N, C-alpha and C positions, 0 to 999 in steps of 0.2 A: 147561588152562593159563591160562584167562582170569582166575583168581583169584591167580595167582602175582604176587609183588611184585618191584620193582626191588631191594629190599634182599636178598630171597632169591636173586636172580640174581647180585648182587654177591658175596654170601657163597659161593655155589656156585663162582663163577669163581675166587675166592681159594683155596678148599679144593682145587679141581681143579689149580690152578697149583702149590700147595705140596704136594699129596698128603699133607696132615696137618691134622687138625682143631685140634690144639694150636697149631701155628704160625700157622694162619689166625686163631685166636682172638687171638693176640698182635698180629698185624697189624691186626685190626679193633678191638682193645681191647675185646673181649667175653669173656664166660666161655665155656669149651668147651661146656657144656650149651646155651647160647644158640645157638652155631654149629650144634650137632647138631639143634636144633629147627628152624632155618631150612632145613636140608637135608632133614629129615624132611617138613616141610610142602611143600617143592618136589617131592619124590618123590611125595607124595600127589596133588598137582596134576597131575603128569606121568603118574601111574599105572604107573611103572616104577622100578626101582632105578637110581640114577645111579652108585653106588659099590659095590665089592665088596671084602671084606677077606680077605687071604691071610696068615695068621700075624699079625704085628703091623703089616703094611703095608696101605695101601688103594690101590685102583686104580680108574680109570674103567671103567665098563661100556661096551658099544657105545652104549647109549642116552646114557650120560654124555658120551661123546665128541661125540655129535651135539648134545647140549644145550650143551656148552661152545662149539661153533661159533656157535650162535644167540645164546647169552647174551652172548658177547664182542661180537658185532655190535650187540646191543641196547644194551649198556653204552656202547659207543663212540658210538652215535647220541645217547644222552642226554648224553654228555660234550661232543659237538660242539654240541648245542643249548645246554648250559650255558655253553660258551665264547662262543658267539654272543651270548648275553644279557650276559655279562660285558663283551664288547667294546662293547656299547651303553651300559654304565654309565660308562665312562671309568675314571680312576684311583681316585677316591673311591668306596668301596664295592666295588671290584674284589677279586678273589682272586689272591694271589701264591703259587704253589706252586713252591718252589725247593729244590734239594738242594745240599749242600756236602760235600766230603771232610772227614774228621775233623780234619785239620790246620787247616782253616779255622775250626774251633770255637774257636780261641784269639782270634779277632777278629770272626768273621762275625756273631754275634748283635748286636754293637754297631753294625755296619754296617747291619743290618736295623732296629735301633732308630732310628738316625739317619734312615733313609728313611721309616719309618712315622710318625715325629714330624712330618715335613714333609707327609705325605699321610695325613691322618686317615681312619679308616674302612676301612682295608685289612684284608681277611681273609687271614691269613698261615698257610701250611703249610710247615714246614721239615723236611727229611729229611737226616740225617747218615749217610753210608755211604762205602764205599771207591769208588775210581774206576770199577771194572768194574761195580759194582752201579748207580751213578748213570747210566752210559752205557746200561745195560739199561733203566732206568726212563725215560730219555729216549726210547728206541726204542719202548717200550710206551706212551708218552704218559701216563705216570703223574706226571711232573713237567714244569713248563714250562721251567725253566732249571736248569743245573748249574754250580757253580763248582768247577773242577778245575785241574790243573797241565798246561799245554801242550795242544796240539791232538791229539786221537786220530787214528789213521790210519784213519778211517772217513768215507767220502764223504758219508754221510747226516747227519753231525753238523757243525754250523757252530760254530766257536769264535773268539771275539774276545779277544785279550790285553788286560789292563787294569792290571796291576801286576807289578813284578819280584818273584821268589820265590827267595831264595838258600837253598842247602843247604850245610851245613857238617859237618865231622867233629867229634864231641863225645866227650869223655872225662872221667873223674874228675880233679880237680886233682892227685891223688897218682899218676896214671899216669906211667910212665917217659917218655912222649913229651910230656907237658905242659911247656910252656915251651921246647921245642926249636924251632928256626927252620927253615923251608923243608924240611919233611919230605917226602921223595920218596914218591909213591903206592905204589911197589913195597915200601916198608918197612911198609905196612899189611897186606900179604898174610898175614903171620904172626899178625896180631891177631885176636882173637875178636870178630866183629861181632854186635851185637844189633839186629835190623832189623824194619821193618814187614812185614806179610804180603804175599805175592804177590797182585796185584790192586789194591793201593793205589798212589796216585800217587807216594808216597815210594819204593816198591819199583821202579816203572817208571823213575824218575829215577836211582836208584842203579844199576840194571842197565845203563842207557845209559852212565853214567860209567865203570863198571868193566868193561863189555863182557863180562859173564859170568865174570870172573876173581875175583870176590869170594870170599874165604875159601878160597883154594887149599889151605891147610894145615889150616884148621879150618872146619867147616861153620857157617854163620851160624845164630843162634838167631832164629826168627821169633816176634814178639809182635804182636798186633793193636792194642794200646793204647799210644799214645805216652807217657802218664804212667808206665805200668809199665816201658817201655824206659828212661825217664830214671832211675827209681829203681834199675833194675838197673845202670846206668852209675855212678850215685853209689855203689853198693855195691861197685864195682870188678870187676864181672863181665865187662866188655868195653868196646868203643867202639861208636859208632853214626854213621850217616849220617842226619841229621835236618834238618828245616826250621828255619832260623834264627828263624822266627816263633813257634816253640814253646818256646824255651829261655830267653827273656829273664829271667824271675824267678830261675831257678836259676843263671844266669851271674852276675847281679848279687849273688846271695847267696853266691857262691863255692862252690856245690855242683857246678857243671859248668864245664868250660873248653872253648873252641874250639881245636882243634889247628891249628897253622900248616902246613897241607899244601899242597904245590905245586899250583897251578891251582885252588885253592879260595879263596873260596866258588864253588860252581857255581851259575850263575844260570839259572833257568827263569822262566816267566811264569805268573801266575795268569790263567785264562781263564774267560769266561762262555760256556756252550755251550747249544745247543738243536738240535732236529731240523730239518733243512733244510726240511721241509714244514710245520713248526709255524707257525700263524698266531698270533703273540703278541698277547695282549690288551694294551690300553693300559698297565695297571699293570706287566705284565712288560716291555714296551718301556721304560717309564720307569725301572724298576729296572736294566735292562741299561745304559741311558745313564748312570745315576747311577754305576754301577761303572766304566764307561769314563772318565768325566769326573773323578770324584773318588775312586775306589777306592784308587789308589796313595797319595795323600796321607793318607787315613784309616788305611790299614793301617800306614804308617810311624809315624803318631802313636800308634796303639793298641798296637803291638808294640814300639816303640822300635828297629825295624830298618828301614834303608833298603835301597836296591837293591844295596849292596855287601856286605850280610850282617854288617856291623859293628853291634854293639849299642850304642845311645846310652844311657849311664848317667845322662844328665841328664833323660831323658823320664820 
């Protein structure tokens, strides 16, 4: 094993976690043959097979399971050493590894741009995933910070709110409920909802609001992509529960309308989260403080939506 490399161990760890050479190749941004070569060389160094294939599926051998235990420990030690060195550097030259839910993609890159313009030399790594995946990556120490909606019910995750996040009911302007005032939520029960997938922050927020009663007469259609949901609503396929931060352009263009539903908008909070045991590097601490101190104002300016959920057409 003395000739094995850290790159081979990292590749093995990802293949072992994914149990797929192709998905590991996508995560590593490598070709599948390159991934196979790393695994073959590591097996040669180890002198044993680390994977076995049954049909189209691969599995860890007993040796592979043991290798995974040691490789994960080695990778973690290198990560801790790297983080210790990053803390020595301060903000300039530091690495910021942050994740955000897909809803944040409508403004978050510009928040990052503002922060990096003030702090030159930052190495930036950005992950866009749904809520459940980001929480998993925080627990696995694969990202430093995650921007999500509301605090998860997990004692090992620390979340600090930094900006209001309104949710609204959206429909096509031609929908029968468009323009109607003070719509009771019970009247929505017969509507066809087009919603984000389970595991997303939007789904969690919607499920809390409707307490599991959504779509009592029609099963909701789940779509992973907010842009596709908006196009489906524009086409008259149904209505949706969406973040007000994602619909500004379509409402201003007259393609979507916000329904006047009783008790809406529903206000939640954007939060910046990290693992309770995570020792944040100076650059991560600085970005967290930036979000807490300035995030709300920047989001309102970038999206045209304040804490009330009303879209400001002058922005």
